[in-house]
C-alpha beads as a LAMMPS data file, in Angstrom:
LAMMPS data file: protein, C-alpha beads

308 atoms
307 bonds

1 atom types
1 bond types

-500.0 500.0 xlo xhi
-500.0 500.0 ylo yhi
-500.0 500.0 zlo zhi

Masses

1 110.0

Atoms # bond

1 1 1 -165.990 -401.232 -142.075
2 1 1 -165.200 -402.669 -138.650
3 1 1 -168.528 -404.523 -138.684
4 1 1 -167.658 -405.946 -142.107
5 1 1 -164.223 -406.972 -140.838
6 1 1 -165.775 -408.738 -137.844
7 1 1 -168.339 -410.504 -140.024
8 1 1 -165.716 -411.699 -142.506
9 1 1 -163.364 -412.649 -139.692
10 1 1 -166.040 -414.764 -138.002
11 1 1 -166.845 -416.467 -141.315
12 1 1 -163.151 -417.083 -142.009
13 1 1 -162.756 -418.645 -138.561
14 1 1 -165.763 -420.904 -139.080
15 1 1 -164.475 -422.010 -142.489
16 1 1 -160.978 -422.559 -141.122
17 1 1 -161.898 -425.101 -138.469
18 1 1 -165.366 -426.246 -137.303
19 1 1 -167.124 -426.486 -140.680
20 1 1 -164.398 -428.400 -142.598
21 1 1 -163.708 -430.634 -139.603
22 1 1 -167.388 -431.532 -139.367
23 1 1 -167.554 -432.173 -143.121
24 1 1 -164.446 -434.376 -143.135
25 1 1 -165.894 -436.509 -140.328
26 1 1 -169.412 -436.744 -141.724
27 1 1 -170.763 -439.946 -143.264
28 1 1 -173.123 -438.364 -145.799
29 1 1 -170.479 -437.277 -148.395
30 1 1 -170.168 -440.914 -149.506
31 1 1 -173.889 -440.847 -150.347
32 1 1 -173.468 -437.801 -152.600
33 1 1 -169.790 -437.167 -153.392
34 1 1 -170.577 -434.549 -156.053
35 1 1 -172.490 -432.455 -153.517
36 1 1 -169.739 -432.817 -150.934
37 1 1 -167.132 -431.857 -153.522
38 1 1 -169.037 -428.657 -154.343
39 1 1 -169.247 -427.880 -150.635
40 1 1 -165.493 -428.372 -150.195
41 1 1 -164.852 -426.008 -153.102
42 1 1 -167.174 -423.451 -151.533
43 1 1 -165.344 -423.743 -148.208
44 1 1 -161.966 -423.211 -149.863
45 1 1 -163.016 -420.236 -151.982
46 1 1 -165.213 -418.674 -149.325
47 1 1 -162.516 -419.117 -146.699
48 1 1 -159.920 -417.359 -148.844
49 1 1 -162.295 -414.486 -149.654
50 1 1 -163.286 -414.108 -146.005
51 1 1 -159.726 -414.194 -144.697
52 1 1 -158.407 -411.677 -147.208
53 1 1 -161.575 -409.584 -147.011
54 1 1 -161.426 -409.303 -143.205
55 1 1 -157.870 -407.989 -143.396
56 1 1 -158.784 -405.542 -146.175
57 1 1 -161.863 -404.288 -144.352
58 1 1 -159.974 -403.655 -141.130
59 1 1 -157.019 -402.030 -142.892
60 1 1 -159.237 -399.733 -144.973
61 1 1 -161.483 -398.745 -142.025
62 1 1 -159.963 -395.250 -141.614
63 1 1 -160.897 -394.402 -145.220
64 1 1 -164.371 -396.014 -144.924
65 1 1 -163.922 -397.922 -148.220
66 1 1 -161.333 -399.867 -150.163
67 1 1 -161.428 -397.243 -152.911
68 1 1 -160.784 -394.497 -150.386
69 1 1 -157.893 -396.424 -148.881
70 1 1 -156.363 -396.926 -152.321
71 1 1 -156.688 -393.203 -153.129
72 1 1 -155.088 -392.261 -149.810
73 1 1 -152.239 -394.796 -149.810
74 1 1 -151.215 -395.322 -153.429
75 1 1 -149.558 -391.855 -153.654
76 1 1 -147.386 -392.893 -150.705
77 1 1 -145.433 -395.166 -153.046
78 1 1 -144.380 -392.062 -154.978
79 1 1 -142.865 -390.573 -151.852
80 1 1 -145.785 -388.856 -150.173
81 1 1 -146.390 -388.942 -146.396
82 1 1 -148.568 -391.629 -144.863
83 1 1 -151.985 -390.178 -143.941
84 1 1 -152.194 -389.662 -140.222
85 1 1 -155.491 -391.507 -139.784
86 1 1 -153.849 -394.780 -140.901
87 1 1 -152.093 -396.524 -138.030
88 1 1 -149.451 -399.210 -138.111
89 1 1 -152.043 -401.933 -137.541
90 1 1 -154.078 -400.753 -140.535
91 1 1 -151.053 -400.743 -142.813
92 1 1 -149.975 -404.154 -141.528
93 1 1 -153.462 -405.550 -142.152
94 1 1 -153.529 -404.256 -145.736
95 1 1 -150.025 -405.542 -146.386
96 1 1 -150.897 -408.961 -145.005
97 1 1 -154.052 -409.120 -147.137
98 1 1 -152.188 -408.293 -150.336
99 1 1 -149.338 -410.643 -149.431
100 1 1 -151.721 -413.518 -148.704
101 1 1 -153.598 -413.024 -151.983
102 1 1 -150.354 -412.931 -153.969
103 1 1 -149.004 -415.954 -152.074
104 1 1 -152.091 -418.041 -152.860
105 1 1 -152.110 -416.984 -156.517
106 1 1 -148.404 -417.719 -156.977
107 1 1 -148.734 -421.138 -155.359
108 1 1 -151.628 -421.975 -157.662
109 1 1 -149.581 -420.917 -160.685
110 1 1 -146.430 -422.790 -159.644
111 1 1 -148.398 -425.926 -158.757
112 1 1 -150.053 -425.837 -162.184
113 1 1 -146.696 -425.397 -163.944
114 1 1 -145.118 -428.280 -162.029
115 1 1 -148.100 -430.504 -162.764
116 1 1 -147.900 -429.734 -166.480
117 1 1 -144.167 -430.488 -166.541
118 1 1 -144.783 -433.789 -164.764
119 1 1 -147.489 -434.684 -167.290
120 1 1 -145.175 -433.961 -170.203
121 1 1 -142.523 -436.236 -168.677
122 1 1 -145.152 -438.938 -168.247
123 1 1 -146.256 -438.618 -171.861
124 1 1 -142.670 -438.933 -173.084
125 1 1 -142.109 -442.039 -170.963
126 1 1 -145.383 -443.594 -172.065
127 1 1 -144.587 -442.951 -175.726
128 1 1 -141.226 -444.603 -175.186
129 1 1 -142.163 -447.574 -173.008
130 1 1 -145.833 -448.397 -173.529
131 1 1 -147.303 -450.456 -176.325
132 1 1 -149.944 -448.994 -178.669
133 1 1 -153.502 -448.785 -177.409
134 1 1 -154.944 -452.113 -176.353
135 1 1 -157.649 -453.103 -178.836
136 1 1 -161.096 -452.108 -177.670
137 1 1 -159.887 -450.427 -174.489
138 1 1 -158.199 -447.198 -175.559
139 1 1 -155.515 -447.785 -172.907
140 1 1 -151.760 -448.036 -173.328
141 1 1 -150.090 -451.081 -171.789
142 1 1 -146.802 -451.110 -169.877
143 1 1 -144.766 -454.312 -169.627
144 1 1 -144.759 -454.564 -165.827
145 1 1 -145.936 -457.403 -163.562
146 1 1 -147.452 -455.181 -160.853
147 1 1 -151.179 -454.498 -161.452
148 1 1 -151.436 -450.711 -161.839
149 1 1 -153.761 -448.315 -163.643
150 1 1 -153.534 -444.547 -163.889
151 1 1 -154.344 -441.671 -166.184
152 1 1 -152.430 -438.618 -167.364
153 1 1 -154.683 -435.572 -167.847
154 1 1 -154.067 -432.397 -169.804
155 1 1 -154.561 -431.298 -173.399
156 1 1 -153.486 -434.786 -174.455
157 1 1 -154.879 -437.482 -172.200
158 1 1 -153.924 -441.115 -171.860
159 1 1 -154.945 -444.080 -169.721
160 1 1 -152.204 -446.534 -168.753
161 1 1 -152.488 -450.081 -167.469
162 1 1 -149.867 -452.748 -166.854
163 1 1 -149.614 -456.289 -168.139
164 1 1 -149.956 -457.410 -164.539
165 1 1 -153.395 -455.806 -164.397
166 1 1 -154.441 -457.388 -167.699
167 1 1 -153.395 -460.832 -166.445
168 1 1 -155.136 -460.378 -163.088
169 1 1 -158.589 -459.181 -164.194
170 1 1 -161.189 -460.542 -166.561
171 1 1 -162.656 -458.443 -169.376
172 1 1 -165.492 -456.832 -167.384
173 1 1 -163.243 -456.063 -164.426
174 1 1 -160.654 -454.526 -166.736
175 1 1 -163.334 -452.378 -168.379
176 1 1 -164.403 -451.229 -164.918
177 1 1 -160.861 -450.135 -164.026
178 1 1 -160.339 -448.374 -167.351
179 1 1 -163.761 -446.723 -167.040
180 1 1 -162.771 -445.450 -163.613
181 1 1 -159.641 -443.822 -165.021
182 1 1 -161.518 -442.334 -167.964
183 1 1 -164.050 -440.843 -165.551
184 1 1 -161.200 -438.987 -163.841
185 1 1 -160.268 -437.476 -167.196
186 1 1 -163.799 -436.739 -168.384
187 1 1 -164.806 -435.068 -165.114
188 1 1 -161.569 -433.028 -164.917
189 1 1 -160.779 -434.193 -161.405
190 1 1 -157.156 -433.135 -161.872
191 1 1 -158.213 -429.475 -161.894
192 1 1 -160.130 -429.848 -158.640
193 1 1 -157.234 -431.632 -156.946
194 1 1 -154.791 -429.082 -158.347
195 1 1 -156.552 -426.248 -156.515
196 1 1 -156.551 -428.100 -153.190
197 1 1 -152.958 -429.225 -153.676
198 1 1 -151.983 -425.580 -154.241
199 1 1 -153.913 -424.564 -151.108
200 1 1 -152.035 -427.182 -149.094
201 1 1 -148.701 -426.084 -150.598
202 1 1 -149.449 -422.439 -149.795
203 1 1 -150.424 -423.179 -146.176
204 1 1 -148.585 -426.382 -145.203
205 1 1 -148.878 -425.497 -141.520
206 1 1 -152.667 -425.211 -141.825
207 1 1 -154.162 -428.585 -140.761
208 1 1 -157.422 -428.036 -142.638
209 1 1 -155.593 -427.704 -145.963
210 1 1 -154.228 -431.244 -145.610
211 1 1 -157.575 -432.581 -144.398
212 1 1 -159.378 -430.929 -147.318
213 1 1 -156.962 -432.295 -149.918
214 1 1 -157.352 -435.848 -148.629
215 1 1 -161.128 -435.608 -148.383
216 1 1 -161.414 -434.249 -151.919
217 1 1 -159.150 -437.036 -153.211
218 1 1 -161.485 -439.660 -151.706
219 1 1 -164.539 -437.945 -153.192
220 1 1 -163.034 -437.898 -156.688
221 1 1 -162.347 -441.632 -156.394
222 1 1 -165.972 -442.234 -155.452
223 1 1 -167.196 -440.133 -158.366
224 1 1 -164.924 -442.023 -160.746
225 1 1 -166.359 -445.322 -159.429
226 1 1 -169.867 -444.267 -160.420
227 1 1 -169.103 -444.275 -164.157
228 1 1 -168.073 -447.967 -164.465
229 1 1 -170.791 -448.949 -162.008
230 1 1 -173.382 -447.602 -164.453
231 1 1 -171.715 -448.964 -167.600
232 1 1 -170.283 -452.313 -166.485
233 1 1 -172.117 -453.123 -163.275
234 1 1 -171.428 -453.277 -159.580
235 1 1 -169.950 -456.778 -159.335
236 1 1 -167.041 -456.343 -161.799
237 1 1 -166.108 -453.058 -160.129
238 1 1 -166.287 -454.578 -156.654
239 1 1 -164.170 -457.564 -157.682
240 1 1 -161.587 -455.335 -159.344
241 1 1 -161.346 -453.186 -156.226
242 1 1 -160.926 -456.235 -154.011
243 1 1 -158.268 -457.757 -156.273
244 1 1 -156.282 -454.595 -156.913
245 1 1 -157.265 -452.204 -154.124
246 1 1 -155.890 -448.682 -153.796
247 1 1 -152.373 -450.048 -154.359
248 1 1 -153.242 -450.296 -158.031
249 1 1 -153.643 -446.553 -158.375
250 1 1 -150.533 -444.456 -157.587
251 1 1 -152.325 -441.394 -156.299
252 1 1 -155.184 -439.960 -158.288
253 1 1 -153.077 -438.877 -161.242
254 1 1 -149.577 -439.133 -162.558
255 1 1 -148.931 -435.396 -162.617
256 1 1 -147.509 -433.671 -159.559
257 1 1 -147.426 -436.399 -156.957
258 1 1 -150.913 -437.675 -156.240
259 1 1 -152.308 -437.788 -152.743
260 1 1 -151.313 -440.938 -150.926
261 1 1 -154.239 -443.326 -150.470
262 1 1 -156.157 -442.449 -147.325
263 1 1 -156.685 -445.073 -144.667
264 1 1 -160.085 -446.616 -145.096
265 1 1 -160.513 -445.325 -148.669
266 1 1 -161.022 -448.814 -150.092
267 1 1 -163.538 -449.719 -147.405
268 1 1 -165.540 -446.550 -148.043
269 1 1 -165.520 -447.112 -151.797
270 1 1 -166.699 -450.700 -151.348
271 1 1 -169.402 -449.650 -148.891
272 1 1 -170.927 -447.400 -151.546
273 1 1 -171.388 -450.439 -153.773
274 1 1 -173.559 -452.191 -151.198
275 1 1 -177.128 -452.690 -152.480
276 1 1 -178.479 -451.208 -149.244
277 1 1 -176.487 -447.976 -149.644
278 1 1 -178.813 -445.038 -150.292
279 1 1 -178.285 -441.753 -152.082
280 1 1 -178.629 -438.457 -150.242
281 1 1 -182.164 -437.143 -150.631
282 1 1 -182.873 -434.201 -152.938
283 1 1 -183.724 -431.817 -150.105
284 1 1 -180.404 -432.402 -148.365
285 1 1 -178.483 -432.047 -151.621
286 1 1 -180.227 -428.753 -152.342
287 1 1 -179.459 -427.498 -148.851
288 1 1 -175.768 -428.369 -149.264
289 1 1 -175.597 -426.626 -152.641
290 1 1 -177.260 -423.524 -151.196
291 1 1 -174.825 -423.575 -148.289
292 1 1 -171.875 -423.801 -150.681
293 1 1 -173.238 -420.881 -152.701
294 1 1 -173.870 -418.832 -149.579
295 1 1 -170.355 -419.438 -148.274
296 1 1 -168.974 -417.823 -151.437
297 1 1 -171.647 -415.188 -152.082
298 1 1 -171.665 -413.654 -148.586
299 1 1 -167.986 -412.601 -148.474
300 1 1 -168.125 -411.557 -152.134
301 1 1 -171.100 -409.279 -151.437
302 1 1 -169.494 -407.820 -148.322
303 1 1 -166.333 -407.055 -150.287
304 1 1 -168.394 -405.434 -153.026
305 1 1 -170.241 -403.333 -150.429
306 1 1 -167.044 -401.963 -148.845
307 1 1 -165.218 -401.326 -152.096
308 1 1 -166.838 -397.943 -152.829

Bonds

1 1 1 2
2 1 2 3
3 1 3 4
4 1 4 5
5 1 5 6
6 1 6 7
7 1 7 8
8 1 8 9
9 1 9 10
10 1 10 11
11 1 11 12
12 1 12 13
13 1 13 14
14 1 14 15
15 1 15 16
16 1 16 17
17 1 17 18
18 1 18 19
19 1 19 20
20 1 20 21
21 1 21 22
22 1 22 23
23 1 23 24
24 1 24 25
25 1 25 26
26 1 26 27
27 1 27 28
28 1 28 29
29 1 29 30
30 1 30 31
31 1 31 32
32 1 32 33
33 1 33 34
34 1 34 35
35 1 35 36
36 1 36 37
37 1 37 38
38 1 38 39
39 1 39 40
40 1 40 41
41 1 41 42
42 1 42 43
43 1 43 44
44 1 44 45
45 1 45 46
46 1 46 47
47 1 47 48
48 1 48 49
49 1 49 50
50 1 50 51
51 1 51 52
52 1 52 53
53 1 53 54
54 1 54 55
55 1 55 56
56 1 56 57
57 1 57 58
58 1 58 59
59 1 59 60
60 1 60 61
61 1 61 62
62 1 62 63
63 1 63 64
64 1 64 65
65 1 65 66
66 1 66 67
67 1 67 68
68 1 68 69
69 1 69 70
70 1 70 71
71 1 71 72
72 1 72 73
73 1 73 74
74 1 74 75
75 1 75 76
76 1 76 77
77 1 77 78
78 1 78 79
79 1 79 80
80 1 80 81
81 1 81 82
82 1 82 83
83 1 83 84
84 1 84 85
85 1 85 86
86 1 86 87
87 1 87 88
88 1 88 89
89 1 89 90
90 1 90 91
91 1 91 92
92 1 92 93
93 1 93 94
94 1 94 95
95 1 95 96
96 1 96 97
97 1 97 98
98 1 98 99
99 1 99 100
100 1 100 101
101 1 101 102
102 1 102 103
103 1 103 104
104 1 104 105
105 1 105 106
106 1 106 107
107 1 107 108
108 1 108 109
109 1 109 110
110 1 110 111
111 1 111 112
112 1 112 113
113 1 113 114
114 1 114 115
115 1 115 116
116 1 116 117
117 1 117 118
118 1 118 119
119 1 119 120
120 1 120 121
121 1 121 122
122 1 122 123
123 1 123 124
124 1 124 125
125 1 125 126
126 1 126 127
127 1 127 128
128 1 128 129
129 1 129 130
130 1 130 131
131 1 131 132
132 1 132 133
133 1 133 134
134 1 134 135
135 1 135 136
136 1 136 137
137 1 137 138
138 1 138 139
139 1 139 140
140 1 140 141
141 1 141 142
142 1 142 143
143 1 143 144
144 1 144 145
145 1 145 146
146 1 146 147
147 1 147 148
148 1 148 149
149 1 149 150
150 1 150 151
151 1 151 152
152 1 152 153
153 1 153 154
154 1 154 155
155 1 155 156
156 1 156 157
157 1 157 158
158 1 158 159
159 1 159 160
160 1 160 161
161 1 161 162
162 1 162 163
163 1 163 164
164 1 164 165
165 1 165 166
166 1 166 167
167 1 167 168
168 1 168 169
169 1 169 170
170 1 170 171
171 1 171 172
172 1 172 173
173 1 173 174
174 1 174 175
175 1 175 176
176 1 176 177
177 1 177 178
178 1 178 179
179 1 179 180
180 1 180 181
181 1 181 182
182 1 182 183
183 1 183 184
184 1 184 185
185 1 185 186
186 1 186 187
187 1 187 188
188 1 188 189
189 1 189 190
190 1 190 191
191 1 191 192
192 1 192 193
193 1 193 194
194 1 194 195
195 1 195 196
196 1 196 197
197 1 197 198
198 1 198 199
199 1 199 200
200 1 200 201
201 1 201 202
202 1 202 203
203 1 203 204
204 1 204 205
205 1 205 206
206 1 206 207
207 1 207 208
208 1 208 209
209 1 209 210
210 1 210 211
211 1 211 212
212 1 212 213
213 1 213 214
214 1 214 215
215 1 215 216
216 1 216 217
217 1 217 218
218 1 218 219
219 1 219 220
220 1 220 221
221 1 221 222
222 1 222 223
223 1 223 224
224 1 224 225
225 1 225 226
226 1 226 227
227 1 227 228
228 1 228 229
229 1 229 230
230 1 230 231
231 1 231 232
232 1 232 233
233 1 233 234
234 1 234 235
235 1 235 236
236 1 236 237
237 1 237 238
238 1 238 239
239 1 239 240
240 1 240 241
241 1 241 242
242 1 242 243
243 1 243 244
244 1 244 245
245 1 245 246
246 1 246 247
247 1 247 248
248 1 248 249
249 1 249 250
250 1 250 251
251 1 251 252
252 1 252 253
253 1 253 254
254 1 254 255
255 1 255 256
256 1 256 257
257 1 257 258
258 1 258 259
259 1 259 260
260 1 260 261
261 1 261 262
262 1 262 263
263 1 263 264
264 1 264 265
265 1 265 266
266 1 266 267
267 1 267 268
268 1 268 269
269 1 269 270
270 1 270 271
271 1 271 272
272 1 272 273
273 1 273 274
274 1 274 275
275 1 275 276
276 1 276 277
277 1 277 278
278 1 278 279
279 1 279 280
280 1 280 281
281 1 281 282
282 1 282 283
283 1 283 284
284 1 284 285
285 1 285 286
286 1 286 287
287 1 287 288
288 1 288 289
289 1 289 290
290 1 290 291
291 1 291 292
292 1 292 293
293 1 293 294
294 1 294 295
295 1 295 296
296 1 296 297
297 1 297 298
298 1 298 299
299 1 299 300
300 1 300 301
301 1 301 302
302 1 302 303
303 1 303 304
304 1 304 305
305 1 305 306
306 1 306 307
307 1 307 308
């Protein structure tokens, strides 16, 4: 059990600092944002499992398994004495593990509820203020001079653009912007960002949580750029980005306060559109996917091994 606790603790430490820092500073994610996004999700999930698992393994060490610890300690809640082979540090470790798991789960739930409430408010405002869908675009238009485009995800989705955006862009550029927003909806980016937003809300003092949320936000923007690039072409998308920039998109989504545009996001998105930009090779992508899987599978298997 102690060996399992040390292994999970070392993995949790690696996933809490050096690995995510290296990933956030790397240049290759722009060459394969989908792969990098999977790796970020693996880091988040694997880090949580490792952190909680290390505490559980250490706390349950006197009973030699999580099942044994549960059998020894659960009767205590009914008024029985605490088994003598469990020290204060073991009980504190188990309590911290349970508290951390509950804290993360509650933050995920509350973040999801707030996001859904924000979306419902947005839908009501759009129904009240926006014109019917613009012919041939599927987007609702707001009478506002500032060029803005955003989408509202959920069970009922909608893409919103302003009259200022319509006046600023030509037809192909407008299709590129609308295609970008639709890609956010089709690829369910709001669910990915929701998880990282909840992680940041649960651990606001944890610098990696903020770094991860911002990195994932940039990656979702890059992924959403790929859809109009294939359908409309590179030049209309590039021109639309140059004319509107990140100021035209108020965070990734109009739900629970999108991430503020990261410095250099526009430059990185434009750099991907360069004809000389290359995709990450298949071998590297496979290695990253295997690493992401391993980051999650290893702590899960260790937890399964110490359960009984």
